[in-house]
C-alpha positions in Angstrom: -15.1 12.2 -26.6 -15.0 9.2 -24.2 -18.4 8.3 -22.8 -18.5 6.5 -19.5 -21.5 4.8 -17.9 -23.1 6.0 -14.7 -21.2 3.6 -12.5 -17.9 4.4 -14.0 -18.6 8.1 -13.6 -19.6 7.7 -10.0 -16.5 5.6 -9.3 -14.2 8.2 -11.0 -15.8 11.0 -9.0 -15.3 9.2 -5.7 -11.7 8.6 -6.7 -11.1 12.2 -7.7 -12.8 13.5 -4.5 -10.0 11.7 -2.6 -12.0 11.3 0.6 -10.4 8.0 1.6 -13.8 6.6 2.4 -14.9 3.2 1.1 -17.1 3.3 -2.1 -20.1 0.9 -2.3 -20.8 -0.3 -5.8 -24.1 -1.7 -7.2 -23.0 -5.3 -7.4 -26.5 -6.5 -8.2 -26.5 -4.1 -11.2 -23.1 -5.4 -12.3 -24.2 -9.0 -12.1 -27.4 -8.1 -14.1 -25.6 -6.1 -16.8 -22.3 -8.1 -17.3 -22.8 -11.7 -18.6 -19.5 -13.0 -17.3 -20.1 -11.5 -13.8 -23.6 -13.1 -13.8 -22.0 -16.4 -14.7 -19.5 -16.1 -11.9 -22.2 -15.3 -9.4 -24.4 -18.2 -10.5 -21.4 -20.6 -10.5 -20.6 -19.6 -6.9 -24.2 -20.4 -5.8 -24.1 -23.7 -7.8 -20.9 -24.7 -6.1 -22.5 -24.1 -2.7 -25.5 -26.2 -3.6 -23.4 -29.0 -4.8 -21.2 -28.9 -1.6 -24.2 -29.0 0.8 -25.5 -32.1 -0.9 -22.4 -34.1 0.1 -22.4 -34.0 4.0 -26.0 -35.1 4.4 -28.6 -34.1 7.0 -27.5 -31.3 9.4 -26.5 -27.7 9.6 -23.3 -26.6 7.9 -21.3 -23.4 7.7 -19.9 -23.1 4.2 -17.3 -20.9 2.6 -15.5 -20.9 -0.7 -12.1 -22.5 -0.6 -10.6 -19.5 -2.3 -11.7 -16.3 -4.1 -12.2 -16.6 -7.9 -11.1 -13.8 -10.2 -13.2 -12.1 -12.8 -12.8 -9.3 -15.3 -15.4 -7.0 -16.9 -14.3 -6.8 -20.5 -14.9 -3.6 -22.4 -16.7 -5.5 -25.1 -19.2 -6.9 -22.5 -20.0 -3.6 -20.8 -18.1 -0.4 -21.1 -19.6 1.0 -18.0 -18.4 -1.8 -15.7 -15.1 -2.2 -17.6 -14.2 1.4 -16.6 -15.9 1.3 -13.2 -14.3 -1.9 -11.9 -12.3 -3.9 -14.3 -11.0 -6.9 -12.4 -12.5 -8.3 -9.2 -12.5 -11.3 -6.9 -15.5 -13.1 -5.5 -16.4 -15.8 -3.1 -19.3 -17.1 -1.0 -20.1 -17.8 2.6 -23.2 -19.1 4.2 -25.1 -21.6 6.3 -26.9 -24.6 4.9 -29.5 -26.7 6.7 -30.2 -30.1 5.1 -33.2 -32.1 6.3 -34.4 -35.4 5.1 -32.9 -37.5 2.3 -33.8 -38.8 -1.1 -36.7 -37.2 -3.0 -38.2 -35.6 0.2 -34.9 -33.9 1.2 -35.1 -30.1 1.8 -32.3 -27.6 1.6 -32.4 -24.2 3.3 -29.4 -22.1 2.1 -28.6 -18.7 3.5 -25.8 -17.6 1.1 -23.9 -14.4 0.7 -22.0 -13.6 -2.4 -18.9 -11.5 -1.5 -16.9 -9.3 -3.8 -13.8 -7.1 -3.9 -12.2 -5.1 -6.6 -8.6 -4.4 -7.4 -9.3 -0.9 -6.3 -8.6 -0.3 -2.6 -11.5 1.0 -0.6 -14.3 -0.4 -2.9 -16.9 -2.7 -1.5 -20.0 -4.3 -2.9 -23.6 -3.9 -2.0 -25.8 -6.9 -2.7 
């Protein structure tokens, strides 16, 4: 008997219900439970921080150049492998840099965005 995790079962039920409505996944849960997804999320935030260090003092709207692909491998987490499989992620946000040198301050309002290869699925984070 194949055992699916709770997210995989919910996703399959939504699919079989055939409602046509979008399905919201627990992105925070996936990032917490899948090491490679967590790494992808942390990398996206790190890229944003590095980018806003370059332009200097001011307010900056930022956005990833392109979406990056990820995949939840079965050996990492069976639940998320069956629930999602592959996905793309990117970030958007606004950075406010004040001061320079050791006294510089960064206020970063950043949103991690996500889509799956499954049409009609969106993330909630």
